[in-house]
C-alpha positions as CSV (number, residue, x, y, z in Angstrom):
1,M,162.9,53.8,79.9
2,S,159.4,55.1,78.8
3,C,157.5,55.4,75.8
4,L,154.6,56.6,74.0
5,V,152.6,53.6,71.6
6,A,150.4,54.0,69.3
7,F,148.3,51.3,67.9
8,E,146.0,50.9,65.0
9,L,143.9,47.8,64.3
10,K,143.1,47.7,60.8
11,I,140.1,45.0,60.2
12,D,141.3,44.2,56.5
13,K,145.0,43.2,55.4
14,F,148.1,45.1,55.3
15,R,148.2,48.1,52.6
16,P,151.6,50.0,52.4
17,E,150.0,53.5,53.3
18,F,149.3,52.0,56.1
19,I,153.1,53.0,57.2
20,S,152.7,56.5,56.3
21,K,149.6,56.9,58.3
22,M,151.3,55.5,61.5
23,D,154.7,57.8,60.4
24,F,152.1,60.5,61.1
25,Y,150.9,59.6,64.3
26,L,153.7,59.1,65.8
27,E,155.2,62.2,64.6
28,T,152.3,64.1,65.8
29,L,152.5,62.6,69.7
30,D,156.5,63.2,69.8
31,R,155.9,66.9,69.2
32,Q,152.8,67.3,70.9
33,E,152.7,64.8,73.6
34,K,156.1,63.1,74.1
35,K,158.3,64.4,77.6
36,E,161.5,65.2,77.6
37,N,162.3,61.9,79.4
38,E,161.0,59.8,77.4
39,N,162.0,57.8,73.9
40,L,160.5,58.4,70.5
41,S,157.1,56.9,70.1
42,V,156.7,53.4,68.6
43,G,154.2,52.5,66.2
44,V,151.9,48.5,66.3
45,I,149.6,48.1,63.1
46,L,147.5,45.3,63.6
47,C,145.8,44.1,60.4
48,A,143.6,41.2,59.7
49,S,146.1,39.5,57.3
50,K,149.7,40.3,55.9
51,D,152.2,39.5,53.4
52,E,155.4,39.3,54.8
53,Q,157.1,40.9,51.6
54,V,154.7,43.6,51.3
55,V,155.3,44.4,55.2
56,E,159.0,44.3,54.1
57,Y,158.8,46.8,51.2
58,A,156.7,48.8,52.7
59,M,159.2,49.7,55.8
60,S,162.5,49.1,54.1
61,R,162.8,53.2,54.1
62,S,160.8,54.0,57.5
63,M,162.8,55.9,60.0
64,S,160.4,55.0,62.5
65,P,159.8,52.3,65.0
66,T,156.8,50.2,63.8
67,M,155.7,46.6,63.8
68,V,153.2,45.4,61.7
69,S,151.5,42.2,63.2
70,Q,148.6,39.9,62.3
71,Y,145.7,39.4,64.8
72,T,143.2,36.7,65.3
73,L,139.5,36.8,66.7
74,K,140.4,35.2,69.4
75,L,142.5,36.4,73.0
76,I,146.2,36.8,72.4
77,D,148.3,33.8,74.6
78,K,150.1,35.9,77.6
79,K,153.2,34.1,76.5
80,L,152.8,35.5,73.1
81,L,151.8,39.4,73.8
82,E,154.9,39.5,76.2
83,E,157.1,38.5,73.5
84,K,156.0,41.1,71.3
85,L,156.2,44.1,73.9
86,K,160.0,42.8,74.2
87,E,160.3,43.1,70.5
88,I,158.9,46.6,71.0
89,N,161.5,47.2,73.3
90,D,164.4,45.9,71.7
91,I,163.5,48.1,68.4
92,V,163.3,51.0,70.9
93,E,166.7,50.1,72.8
94,E,168.4,49.7,68.9
95,N,166.9,53.2,68.0
96,N,168.1,54.6,71.2
97,N,172.1,53.4,70.8
98,K,171.8,54.6,66.9
99,E,171.3,58.1,68.5
C-alpha cells in the first residue's frame, strides 16, 4: 500500500490554523495527484514547538490523517525517524479499516 505524504516545516510554534491548511493540501493531493491504487494522502506538520493540548484540540474534529511533531535543529535519530514513519503507516491503516 502506498500514499502521498505532504510535509510542512514551520519555523514557529504550532497554531491551530496549520491543520486546516494541511487539510487543504491533502484534499488537493487526493483530487489531483492520487492514483487509484493509492491510499488517502497523509500530512506531517513539523513545528519549532508545540503545546500538546492545543494540538489535541485542533485535531479533534479533523478527518485528515495528520501528525504534528516538534523538530530540533539537528539530524534526527534514525530509530526515531523509523518510529515516526511507522506511526504514519499505522494511521493510514487505521483509516483504511474504517472505510
